[in-house]
Biopython code that builds the backbone (N, CA, C, O; Angstrom):
import numpy as np
from Bio.PDB.StructureBuilder import StructureBuilder

atoms = [
    (1, "MET", "N", (0.721, -1.305, 0.148)),
    (1, "MET", "CA", (0.124, -0.117, 0.081)),
    (1, "MET", "C", (1.004, 1.134, 0.137)),
    (1, "MET", "O", (0.744, 1.976, -0.723)),
    (2, "LYS", "N", (1.801, 1.356, 0.820)),
    (2, "LYS", "CA", (2.637, 2.401, 0.818)),
    (2, "LYS", "C", (3.796, 2.582, -0.394)),
    (2, "LYS", "O", (4.591, 3.503, -0.579)),
    (3, "LYS", "N", (3.599, 1.478, -1.056)),
    (3, "LYS", "CA", (4.408, 1.725, -2.758)),
    (3, "LYS", "C", (3.608, 2.394, -3.474)),
    (3, "LYS", "O", (4.006, 3.328, -4.171)),
    (4, "MET", "N", (2.282, 2.001, -3.411)),
    (4, "MET", "CA", (1.172, 2.501, -4.228)),
    (4, "MET", "C", (1.142, 3.855, -4.045)),
    (4, "MET", "O", (1.304, 4.581, -5.026)),
    (5, "ILE", "N", (0.953, 4.350, -2.892)),
    (5, "ILE", "CA", (0.736, 6.175, -2.335)),
    (5, "ILE", "C", (1.659, 6.753, -3.011)),
    (5, "ILE", "O", (1.442, 7.725, -3.734)),
    (6, "LEU", "N", (3.322, 5.960, -2.771)),
    (6, "LEU", "CA", (4.685, 6.873, -3.201)),
    (6, "LEU", "C", (4.651, 6.770, -4.698)),
    (6, "LEU", "O", (4.926, 7.770, -5.362)),
    (7, "MET", "N", (4.338, 5.657, -5.271)),
    (7, "MET", "CA", (4.169, 5.989, -6.750)),
    (7, "MET", "C", (2.949, 6.877, -7.234)),
    (7, "MET", "O", (3.028, 7.368, -8.360)),
    (8, "LEU", "N", (2.008, 7.078, -6.583)),
    (8, "LEU", "CA", (0.723, 8.149, -6.772)),
    (8, "LEU", "C", (1.400, 9.306, -6.524)),
    (8, "LEU", "O", (1.514, 10.060, -7.490)),
    (9, "VAL", "N", (1.923, 9.678, -5.397)),
    (9, "VAL", "CA", (2.857, 11.113, -5.454)),
    (9, "VAL", "C", (3.790, 11.326, -6.214)),
    (9, "VAL", "O", (3.865, 12.531, -6.453)),
    (10, "VAL", "N", (4.741, 10.589, -6.848)),
    (10, "VAL", "CA", (5.847, 10.719, -7.913)),
    (10, "VAL", "C", (5.007, 11.169, -9.089)),
    (10, "VAL", "O", (5.405, 12.151, -9.715)),
    (11, "PHE", "N", (3.662, 10.442, -9.538)),
    (11, "PHE", "CA", (3.094, 10.686, -10.633)),
    (11, "PHE", "C", (2.659, 12.011, -10.567)),
    (11, "PHE", "O", (2.858, 12.737, -11.541)),
    (12, "VAL", "N", (2.018, 12.500, -9.437)),
    (12, "VAL", "CA", (1.360, 13.807, -9.269)),
    (12, "VAL", "C", (2.384, 14.691, -9.573)),
    (12, "VAL", "O", (2.220, 15.630, -10.353)),
    (13, "VAL", "N", (3.835, 14.362, -8.791)),
    (13, "VAL", "CA", (4.523, 15.865, -8.855)),
    (13, "VAL", "C", (5.228, 15.602, -10.301)),
    (13, "VAL", "O", (5.604, 16.620, -10.882)),
    (14, "PHE", "N", (5.430, 14.466, -10.890)),
    (14, "PHE", "CA", (6.291, 14.631, -12.278)),
    (14, "PHE", "C", (4.886, 15.478, -13.165)),
    (14, "PHE", "O", (5.069, 16.615, -13.601)),
    (15, "SER", "N", (3.989, 15.010, -13.285)),
    (15, "SER", "CA", (2.804, 15.568, -13.979)),
    (15, "SER", "C", (2.664, 17.182, -13.853)),
    (15, "SER", "O", (2.397, 17.819, -14.872)),
    (16, "LEU", "N", (2.828, 17.792, -12.719)),
    (16, "LEU", "CA", (2.954, 18.873, -12.222)),
    (16, "LEU", "C", (4.388, 19.874, -13.318)),
    (16, "LEU", "O", (4.249, 20.847, -14.059)),
    (17, "ILE", "N", (5.527, 19.150, -12.987)),
    (17, "ILE", "CA", (6.441, 19.959, -13.388)),
    (17, "ILE", "C", (7.180, 19.436, -14.817)),
    (17, "ILE", "O", (8.348, 19.640, -15.146)),
    (18, "SER", "N", (6.125, 18.688, -15.573)),
    (18, "SER", "CA", (6.487, 18.036, -17.024)),
    (18, "SER", "C", (6.743, 19.116, -17.879)),
    (18, "SER", "O", (7.431, 18.773, -18.841)),
    (19, "GLY", "N", (6.412, 20.374, -17.867)),
    (19, "GLY", "CA", (6.513, 21.135, -18.819)),
    (19, "GLY", "C", (5.559, 21.510, -19.240)),
    (19, "GLY", "O", (5.820, 22.280, -20.164)),
    (20, "CYS", "N", (3.946, 21.349, -19.003)),
    (20, "CYS", "CA", (2.924, 21.167, -19.610)),
    (20, "CYS", "C", (2.259, 22.521, -19.216)),
    (20, "CYS", "O", (1.723, 22.608, -18.111)),
    (21, "MET", "N", (2.270, 23.580, -20.070)),
    (21, "MET", "CA", (1.404, 24.832, -20.049)),
    (21, "MET", "C", (0.116, 24.717, -19.697)),
    (21, "MET", "O", (-0.710, 23.954, -20.198)),
    (22, "ILE", "N", (-0.086, 25.704, -18.581)),
    (22, "ILE", "CA", (-1.591, 25.947, -18.132)),
    (22, "ILE", "C", (-2.182, 27.105, -19.367)),
    (22, "ILE", "O", (-3.367, 27.302, -19.636)),
    (23, "VAL", "N", (-1.159, 27.681, -19.907)),
    (23, "VAL", "CA", (-1.796, 28.742, -20.937)),
    (23, "VAL", "C", (-0.635, 28.912, -22.011)),
    (23, "VAL", "O", (0.565, 29.042, -21.772)),
    (24, "GLN", "N", (-1.160, 28.888, -23.041)),
    (24, "GLN", "CA", (-0.030, 28.601, -24.281)),
    (24, "GLN", "C", (0.490, 30.171, -24.387)),
    (24, "GLN", "O", (-0.022, 31.267, -24.611)),
    (25, "SER", "N", (1.965, 29.575, -24.059)),
    (25, "SER", "CA", (3.235, 30.533, -24.555)),
    (25, "SER", "C", (4.326, 30.385, -25.338)),
    (25, "SER", "O", (4.835, 29.265, -25.282)),
    (26, "PRO", "N", (4.883, 31.243, -26.113)),
    (26, "PRO", "CA", (5.964, 30.830, -26.465)),
    (26, "PRO", "C", (7.417, 30.352, -25.657)),
    (26, "PRO", "O", (8.352, 29.633, -26.011)),
    (27, "VAL", "N", (7.182, 30.974, -24.632)),
    (27, "VAL", "CA", (7.848, 30.976, -23.557)),
    (27, "VAL", "C", (7.646, 30.771, -22.246)),
    (27, "VAL", "O", (6.930, 31.621, -21.717)),
    (28, "ALA", "N", (8.134, 29.733, -21.406)),
    (28, "ALA", "CA", (7.517, 29.604, -20.168)),
    (28, "ALA", "C", (8.095, 29.741, -18.734)),
    (28, "ALA", "O", (9.151, 29.171, -18.457)),
    (29, "GLY", "N", (7.563, 30.334, -18.003)),
    (29, "GLY", "CA", (8.507, 30.819, -16.711)),
    (29, "GLY", "C", (8.167, 29.591, -15.791)),
    (29, "GLY", "O", (7.054, 29.168, -16.103)),
    (30, "MET", "N", (8.748, 28.848, -14.737)),
    (30, "MET", "CA", (7.959, 28.176, -13.783)),
    (30, "MET", "C", (7.332, 28.712, -12.740)),
    (30, "MET", "O", (6.628, 27.986, -12.039)),
    (31, "ILE", "N", (7.447, 29.794, -12.514)),
    (31, "ILE", "CA", (6.939, 30.455, -11.271)),
    (31, "ILE", "C", (5.849, 31.568, -11.802)),
    (31, "ILE", "O", (4.739, 31.713, -11.288)),
    (32, "TYR", "N", (6.266, 32.209, -12.736)),
    (32, "TYR", "CA", (5.498, 33.369, -13.199)),
    (32, "TYR", "C", (5.788, 33.443, -14.944)),
    (32, "TYR", "O", (6.944, 33.367, -15.361)),
    (33, "THR", "N", (4.670, 33.592, -15.844)),
    (33, "THR", "CA", (4.633, 34.007, -16.871)),
    (33, "THR", "C", (4.093, 35.250, -17.191)),
    (33, "THR", "O", (3.329, 35.762, -16.373)),
    (34, "ASP", "N", (4.398, 35.941, -18.433)),
    (34, "ASP", "CA", (3.527, 37.112, -18.634)),
    (34, "ASP", "C", (4.541, 37.767, -19.904)),
    (34, "ASP", "O", (5.559, 38.455, -19.828)),
    (35, "VAL", "N", (3.557, 37.070, -21.436)),
    (35, "VAL", "CA", (4.156, 37.086, -22.512)),
    (35, "VAL", "C", (2.961, 37.671, -23.507)),
    (35, "VAL", "O", (1.739, 37.530, -23.527)),
    (36, "LYS", "N", (4.007, 38.466, -24.400)),
    (36, "LYS", "CA", (2.736, 39.292, -25.697)),
    (36, "LYS", "C", (3.414, 38.604, -26.846)),
    (36, "LYS", "O", (4.618, 38.763, -27.045)),
    (37, "ALA", "N", (2.483, 37.659, -27.791)),
    (37, "ALA", "CA", (3.568, 37.650, -29.145)),
    (37, "ALA", "C", (2.040, 37.717, -30.178)),
    (37, "ALA", "O", (0.845, 37.700, -29.881)),
    (38, "PRO", "N", (2.702, 37.791, -31.348)),
    (38, "PRO", "CA", (2.136, 38.149, -32.826)),
    (38, "PRO", "C", (0.948, 36.427, -32.688)),
    (38, "PRO", "O", (1.248, 35.468, -31.977)),
    (39, "LEU", "N", (0.078, 36.486, -33.294)),
    (39, "LEU", "CA", (-0.751, 35.349, -33.451)),
    (39, "LEU", "C", (-1.278, 35.200, -35.226)),
    (39, "LEU", "O", (-1.473, 34.165, -35.864)),
    (40, "ALA", "N", (-1.367, 36.207, -35.539)),
    (40, "ALA", "CA", (-1.848, 36.141, -36.967)),
    (40, "ALA", "C", (-1.853, 37.203, -37.870)),
    (40, "ALA", "O", (-2.159, 38.229, -37.263)),
    (41, "THR", "N", (-1.617, 37.439, -39.239)),
    (41, "THR", "CA", (-1.940, 38.655, -39.684)),
    (41, "THR", "C", (-3.044, 38.564, -40.585)),
    (41, "THR", "O", (-3.559, 37.479, -40.855)),
    (42, "GLY", "N", (-3.456, 39.713, -41.092)),
    (42, "GLY", "CA", (-4.953, 39.884, -41.985)),
    (42, "GLY", "C", (-4.537, 40.443, -43.389)),
    (42, "GLY", "O", (-3.357, 40.792, -43.388)),
    (43, "PRO", "N", (-5.113, 40.607, -44.469)),
    (43, "PRO", "CA", (-4.968, 41.361, -45.699)),
    (43, "PRO", "C", (-4.980, 42.775, -45.820)),
    (43, "PRO", "O", (-4.453, 43.460, -46.696)),
    (44, "HIS", "N", (-5.802, 43.213, -44.599)),
    (44, "HIS", "CA", (-5.728, 44.613, -44.291)),
    (44, "HIS", "C", (-4.487, 45.468, -43.527)),
    (44, "HIS", "O", (-3.895, 45.196, -42.482)),
    (45, "SER", "N", (-4.343, 46.467, -44.339)),
    (45, "SER", "CA", (-3.063, 47.674, -44.219)),
    (45, "SER", "C", (-2.989, 48.434, -42.722)),
    (45, "SER", "O", (-2.072, 49.118, -42.268)),
    (46, "SER", "N", (-3.951, 48.167, -42.270)),
    (46, "SER", "CA", (-3.933, 49.108, -41.040)),
    (46, "SER", "C", (-5.025, 49.083, -39.747)),
    (46, "SER", "O", (-6.187, 48.785, -40.025)),
    (47, "GLY", "N", (-4.777, 49.305, -38.723)),
    (47, "GLY", "CA", (-6.013, 48.847, -37.790)),
    (47, "GLY", "C", (-5.986, 50.004, -36.716)),
    (47, "GLY", "O", (-4.997, 50.108, -35.990)),
    (48, "THR", "N", (-7.118, 50.933, -36.592)),
    (48, "THR", "CA", (-7.370, 51.736, -35.596)),
    (48, "THR", "C", (-8.063, 51.439, -34.392)),
    (48, "THR", "O", (-7.999, 52.014, -33.305)),
    (49, "LYS", "N", (-8.766, 50.411, -34.763)),
    (49, "LYS", "CA", (-9.599, 49.580, -33.668)),
    (49, "LYS", "C", (-8.994, 48.752, -32.789)),
    (49, "LYS", "O", (-8.129, 48.176, -33.447)),
    (50, "VAL", "N", (-8.957, 48.326, -31.550)),
    (50, "VAL", "CA", (-8.738, 47.166, -30.905)),
    (50, "VAL", "C", (-9.761, 46.354, -30.212)),
    (50, "VAL", "O", (-10.621, 46.984, -29.595)),
    (51, "GLY", "N", (-9.815, 45.070, -30.208)),
    (51, "GLY", "CA", (-10.999, 44.262, -29.437)),
    (51, "GLY", "C", (-9.935, 43.307, -28.746)),
    (51, "GLY", "O", (-8.846, 43.008, -29.237)),
    (52, "LYS", "N", (-10.540, 42.786, -27.262)),
    (52, "LYS", "CA", (-10.141, 41.615, -26.523)),
    (52, "LYS", "C", (-10.946, 40.692, -26.563)),
    (52, "LYS", "O", (-12.137, 40.916, -26.778)),
    (53, "ALA", "N", (-10.516, 39.583, -26.384)),
    (53, "ALA", "CA", (-11.340, 38.404, -25.362)),
    (53, "ALA", "C", (-10.405, 37.376, -24.468)),
    (53, "ALA", "O", (-9.252, 36.986, -24.650)),
    (54, "VAL", "N", (-11.157, 37.157, -23.656)),
    (54, "VAL", "CA", (-9.968, 36.740, -22.533)),
    (54, "VAL", "C", (-10.687, 35.221, -22.246)),
    (54, "VAL", "O", (-11.874, 35.032, -22.511)),
    (55, "ALA", "N", (-9.916, 34.291, -21.738)),
    (55, "ALA", "CA", (-10.295, 32.857, -21.071)),
    (55, "ALA", "C", (-9.379, 32.753, -20.002)),
    (55, "ALA", "O", (-8.254, 33.249, -20.067)),
    (56, "HIS", "N", (-9.733, 32.235, -19.181)),
    (56, "HIS", "CA", (-9.005, 32.109, -17.789)),
    (56, "HIS", "C", (-9.007, 30.667, -17.353)),
    (56, "HIS", "O", (-9.927, 29.898, -17.633)),
    (57, "SER", "N", (-7.915, 30.322, -16.641)),
    (57, "SER", "CA", (-7.599, 28.779, -16.285)),
    (57, "SER", "C", (-7.570, 28.867, -14.840)),
    (57, "SER", "O", (-7.131, 29.880, -14.294)),
    (58, "TYR", "N", (-7.911, 28.095, -14.325)),
    (58, "TYR", "CA", (-7.807, 27.931, -12.772)),
    (58, "TYR", "C", (-7.253, 26.452, -12.313)),
    (58, "TYR", "O", (-7.856, 25.444, -12.680)),
    (59, "VAL", "N", (-6.130, 26.376, -11.530)),
    (59, "VAL", "CA", (-5.136, 25.083, -11.081)),
    (59, "VAL", "C", (-5.003, 24.252, -12.279)),
    (59, "VAL", "O", (-4.437, 23.179, -12.073)),
    (60, "GLY", "N", (-5.359, 24.465, -13.406)),
    (60, "GLY", "CA", (-5.122, 23.869, -14.752)),
    (60, "GLY", "C", (-6.389, 22.682, -14.821)),
    (60, "GLY", "O", (-6.405, 21.704, -15.569)),
    (61, "VAL", "N", (-7.166, 22.971, -14.073)),
    (61, "VAL", "CA", (-8.547, 21.902, -13.662)),
    (61, "VAL", "C", (-9.685, 22.449, -14.696)),
    (61, "VAL", "O", (-10.269, 21.806, -15.569)),
    (62, "ILE", "N", (-9.833, 23.859, -14.336)),
    (62, "ILE", "CA", (-10.862, 24.587, -14.793)),
    (62, "ILE", "C", (-10.560, 25.537, -15.873)),
    (62, "ILE", "O", (-9.627, 26.328, -15.734)),
    (63, "GLY", "N", (-11.380, 25.517, -17.092)),
    (63, "GLY", "CA", (-11.017, 26.752, -17.861)),
    (63, "GLY", "C", (-12.087, 27.262, -18.709)),
    (63, "GLY", "O", (-12.789, 26.624, -19.494)),
    (64, "VAL", "N", (-12.110, 28.609, -18.414)),
    (64, "VAL", "CA", (-13.513, 29.166, -18.904)),
    (64, "VAL", "C", (-13.146, 30.167, -19.792)),
    (64, "VAL", "O", (-11.965, 30.513, -19.835)),
    (65, "GLY", "N", (-14.174, 30.808, -20.674)),
    (65, "GLY", "CA", (-13.894, 32.062, -21.071)),
    (65, "GLY", "C", (-13.975, 31.897, -22.885)),
    (65, "GLY", "O", (-13.724, 30.847, -23.476)),
    (66, "ASP", "N", (-14.268, 32.832, -23.363)),
    (66, "ASP", "CA", (-14.288, 32.688, -24.833)),
    (66, "ASP", "C", (-13.019, 33.869, -25.424)),
    (66, "ASP", "O", (-13.020, 35.094, -25.306)),
    (67, "ALA", "N", (-12.268, 33.207, -25.905)),
    (67, "ALA", "CA", (-10.760, 34.025, -26.424)),
    (67, "ALA", "C", (-10.610, 34.027, -27.796)),
    (67, "ALA", "O", (-9.528, 34.211, -28.354)),
    (68, "SER", "N", (-11.619, 33.837, -28.337)),
    (68, "SER", "CA", (-11.592, 33.654, -29.811)),
    (68, "SER", "C", (-11.692, 34.631, -30.638)),
    (68, "SER", "O", (-12.456, 35.532, -30.292)),
    (69, "ILE", "N", (-10.995, 34.772, -31.933)),
    (69, "ILE", "CA", (-10.666, 35.833, -32.562)),
    (69, "ILE", "C", (-12.209, 36.807, -33.026)),
    (69, "ILE", "O", (-12.336, 38.022, -32.871)),
    (70, "GLN", "N", (-13.128, 35.967, -33.543)),
    (70, "GLN", "CA", (-14.453, 36.349, -33.569)),
    (70, "GLN", "C", (-14.783, 37.153, -32.460)),
    (70, "GLN", "O", (-15.106, 38.260, -32.890)),
    (71, "THR", "N", (-14.859, 37.102, -31.103)),
    (71, "THR", "CA", (-15.270, 37.416, -30.200)),
    (71, "THR", "C", (-14.264, 38.535, -29.678)),
    (71, "THR", "O", (-14.747, 39.208, -28.768)),
    (72, "ALA", "N", (-13.143, 38.832, -30.008)),
    (72, "ALA", "CA", (-12.492, 39.957, -29.880)),
    (72, "ALA", "C", (-12.671, 40.957, -30.748)),
    (72, "ALA", "O", (-12.557, 42.152, -30.476)),
    (73, "ALA", "N", (-13.031, 40.362, -32.096)),
    (73, "ALA", "CA", (-13.420, 41.526, -33.216)),
    (73, "ALA", "C", (-14.562, 42.258, -32.638)),
    (73, "ALA", "O", (-14.655, 43.465, -32.416)),
    (74, "THR", "N", (-15.574, 41.136, -32.394)),
    (74, "THR", "CA", (-16.819, 41.777, -31.885)),
    (74, "THR", "C", (-16.974, 42.846, -30.594)),
    (74, "THR", "O", (-17.790, 43.767, -30.546)),
    (75, "ASN", "N", (-16.121, 42.543, -29.696)),
    (75, "ASN", "CA", (-15.935, 43.454, -28.564)),
    (75, "ASN", "C", (-15.077, 44.745, -28.942)),
    (75, "ASN", "O", (-15.127, 45.744, -28.224)),
    (76, "GLY", "N", (-14.216, 44.690, -30.197)),
    (76, "GLY", "CA", (-13.933, 46.004, -30.696)),
    (76, "GLY", "C", (-14.490, 46.945, -31.573)),
    (76, "GLY", "O", (-14.093, 48.059, -31.913)),
    (77, "GLY", "N", (-15.654, 46.182, -31.928)),
    (77, "GLY", "CA", (-16.335, 46.683, -33.298)),
    (77, "GLY", "C", (-15.706, 46.620, -34.761)),
    (77, "GLY", "O", (-15.922, 47.391, -35.696)),
    (78, "ILE", "N", (-14.900, 45.541, -34.722)),
    (78, "ILE", "CA", (-14.065, 45.504, -36.055)),
    (78, "ILE", "C", (-14.657, 44.890, -36.878)),
    (78, "ILE", "O", (-15.331, 43.984, -36.387)),
    (79, "THR", "N", (-14.713, 44.982, -37.992)),
    (79, "THR", "CA", (-15.355, 44.343, -39.265)),
    (79, "THR", "C", (-14.193, 43.754, -40.150)),
    (79, "THR", "O", (-14.526, 42.741, -40.765)),
    (80, "ARG", "N", (-13.064, 44.124, -40.316)),
    (80, "ARG", "CA", (-11.835, 43.948, -41.128)),
    (80, "ARG", "C", (-10.471, 43.837, -40.214)),
    (80, "ARG", "O", (-9.982, 44.807, -39.635)),
    (81, "ILE", "N", (-9.953, 42.554, -40.174)),
    (81, "ILE", "CA", (-8.788, 42.383, -39.129)),
    (81, "ILE", "C", (-7.660, 42.929, -40.051)),
    (81, "ILE", "O", (-7.692, 42.875, -41.281)),
    (82, "HIS", "N", (-6.629, 43.476, -39.280)),
    (82, "HIS", "CA", (-5.459, 43.801, -39.656)),
    (82, "HIS", "C", (-4.183, 42.748, -39.101)),
    (82, "HIS", "O", (-3.251, 42.292, -39.764)),
    (83, "HIS", "N", (-4.438, 42.584, -37.928)),
    (83, "HIS", "CA", (-3.677, 41.392, -37.017)),
    (83, "HIS", "C", (-4.104, 41.208, -35.878)),
    (83, "HIS", "O", (-4.866, 41.902, -35.204)),
    (84, "VAL", "N", (-3.428, 39.914, -35.579)),
    (84, "VAL", "CA", (-4.262, 39.542, -33.926)),
    (84, "VAL", "C", (-2.884, 39.035, -33.152)),
    (84, "VAL", "O", (-2.083, 38.244, -33.651)),
    (85, "ASP", "N", (-2.763, 39.626, -31.870)),
    (85, "ASP", "CA", (-1.731, 39.181, -30.739)),
    (85, "ASP", "C", (-2.317, 38.280, -29.916)),
    (85, "ASP", "O", (-3.449, 37.833, -30.103)),
    (86, "TYR", "N", (-1.547, 37.964, -28.937)),
    (86, "TYR", "CA", (-2.357, 37.253, -28.028)),
    (86, "TYR", "C", (-1.535, 37.856, -26.481)),
    (86, "TYR", "O", (-0.553, 38.548, -26.752)),
    (87, "GLU", "N", (-1.723, 37.737, -25.381)),
    (87, "GLU", "CA", (-1.054, 37.680, -24.293)),
    (87, "GLU", "C", (-1.344, 36.559, -23.413)),
    (87, "GLU", "O", (-2.481, 36.089, -23.458)),
    (88, "ALA", "N", (-0.415, 36.021, -22.555)),
    (88, "ALA", "CA", (-0.569, 35.205, -21.868)),
    (88, "ALA", "C", (-0.170, 35.480, -20.315)),
    (88, "ALA", "O", (0.692, 36.339, -20.131)),
    (89, "LYS", "N", (-0.581, 34.992, -19.476)),
    (89, "LYS", "CA", (-0.015, 35.166, -18.259)),
    (89, "LYS", "C", (-0.378, 33.901, -17.159)),
    (89, "LYS", "O", (-1.516, 33.453, -17.012)),
    (90, "ASN", "N", (0.630, 33.501, -16.543)),
    (90, "ASN", "CA", (0.290, 32.144, -15.836)),
    (90, "ASN", "C", (1.405, 32.629, -14.463)),
    (90, "ASN", "O", (2.505, 33.164, -14.597)),
    (91, "ILE", "N", (0.696, 32.238, -13.119)),
    (91, "ILE", "CA", (1.084, 32.455, -11.763)),
    (91, "ILE", "C", (1.046, 31.042, -11.330)),
    (91, "ILE", "O", (-0.009, 30.517, -10.973)),
    (92, "LEU", "N", (2.303, 30.347, -11.358)),
    (92, "LEU", "CA", (2.804, 29.175, -10.448)),
    (92, "LEU", "C", (1.599, 27.753, -10.906)),
    (92, "LEU", "O", (1.463, 26.728, -10.239)),
    (93, "GLY", "N", (0.974, 28.037, -11.992)),
    (93, "GLY", "CA", (0.331, 27.185, -12.788)),
    (93, "GLY", "C", (-1.151, 27.142, -11.959)),
    (93, "GLY", "O", (-1.911, 26.180, -12.072)),
    (94, "VAL", "N", (-1.413, 28.161, -11.226)),
    (94, "VAL", "CA", (-2.718, 28.048, -10.558)),
    (94, "VAL", "C", (-3.867, 29.042, -10.995)),
    (94, "VAL", "O", (-5.090, 28.901, -10.970)),
    (95, "VAL", "N", (-3.001, 30.181, -11.438)),
    (95, "VAL", "CA", (-4.131, 30.924, -12.468)),
    (95, "VAL", "C", (-3.469, 31.752, -13.535)),
    (95, "VAL", "O", (-2.505, 32.518, -13.532)),
    (96, "GLY", "N", (-4.444, 31.273, -14.586)),
    (96, "GLY", "CA", (-3.936, 31.760, -15.956)),
    (96, "GLY", "C", (-4.978, 32.382, -16.735)),
    (96, "GLY", "O", (-6.192, 32.187, -16.781)),
    (97, "THR", "N", (-4.051, 33.342, -17.459)),
    (97, "THR", "CA", (-5.163, 34.110, -18.534)),
    (97, "THR", "C", (-4.605, 34.129, -19.680)),
    (97, "THR", "O", (-3.385, 34.246, -19.792)),
    (98, "PHE", "N", (-5.450, 34.012, -20.744)),
    (98, "PHE", "CA", (-5.150, 34.029, -22.315)),
    (98, "PHE", "C", (-6.013, 35.095, -22.849)),
    (98, "PHE", "O", (-7.231, 35.065, -22.676)),
    (99, "THR", "N", (-5.610, 35.731, -23.285)),
    (99, "THR", "CA", (-6.267, 37.324, -23.949)),
    (99, "THR", "C", (-5.896, 37.116, -25.672)),
    (99, "THR", "O", (-4.793, 36.847, -26.149)),
    (100, "THR", "N", (-6.934, 37.293, -26.257)),
    (100, "THR", "CA", (-6.919, 37.708, -27.935)),
    (100, "THR", "C", (-6.940, 38.987, -28.294)),
    (100, "THR", "O", (-7.976, 39.638, -28.161)),
    (101, "VAL", "N", (-6.079, 39.404, -28.678)),
    (101, "VAL", "CA", (-6.339, 41.252, -29.123)),
    (101, "VAL", "C", (-6.131, 41.266, -30.517)),
    (101, "VAL", "O", (-5.142, 40.881, -31.141)),
    (102, "VAL", "N", (-7.292, 41.808, -30.974)),
    (102, "VAL", "CA", (-7.596, 41.859, -32.430)),
    (102, "VAL", "C", (-7.487, 43.598, -32.735)),
    (102, "VAL", "O", (-8.031, 44.485, -32.078)),
    (103, "TYR", "N", (-6.588, 43.752, -33.966)),
    (103, "TYR", "CA", (-6.643, 45.311, -34.321)),
    (103, "TYR", "C", (-7.168, 44.970, -35.754)),
    (103, "TYR", "O", (-6.974, 43.997, -36.483)),
    (104, "GLY", "N", (-7.939, 46.169, -35.908)),
    (104, "GLY", "CA", (-8.255, 46.388, -37.397)),
    (104, "GLY", "C", (-9.360, 47.378, -37.604)),
    (104, "GLY", "O", (-9.426, 48.223, -36.711)),
    (105, "GLU", "N", (-10.296, 47.484, -38.622)),
    (105, "GLU", "CA", (-11.211, 48.684, -39.141)),
    (105, "GLU", "C", (-12.654, 47.938, -38.484)),
    (105, "GLU", "O", (-13.747, 48.490, -38.611)),
]
sb = StructureBuilder()
sb.init_structure("model")
sb.init_model(0)
sb.init_chain("A")
sb.init_seg("    ")
for serial, (resi, resn, name, xyz) in enumerate(atoms, 1):
    if name == "N":
        sb.init_residue(resn, " ", resi, " ")
    sb.init_atom(name, np.array(xyz, "f"), 0.0, 1.0, " ", f" {name:<3s}", serial, name[0])
structure = sb.get_structure()
């Protein structure tokens, strides 16, 4: 029984430190991540409006929100997308935020 508990503890520890990100990011900090990066470009040459959409993660178990490009564009009143960026924040794998930022007209 003790071996089974030890194996379970080892499995949980390795799962937590295996490098799996709670929030997508091109780089990861084990304790804290705060990254902004490009996601996509569109066919239009300028963008004067900005729209954002956010999704949250809690303890890597619960994920809620709508961080889609469509929702971000709607939130910013954008009909023609110029480019899309994203922002990823993560604190100890406990609280994570993924924000899609759309620029356009």
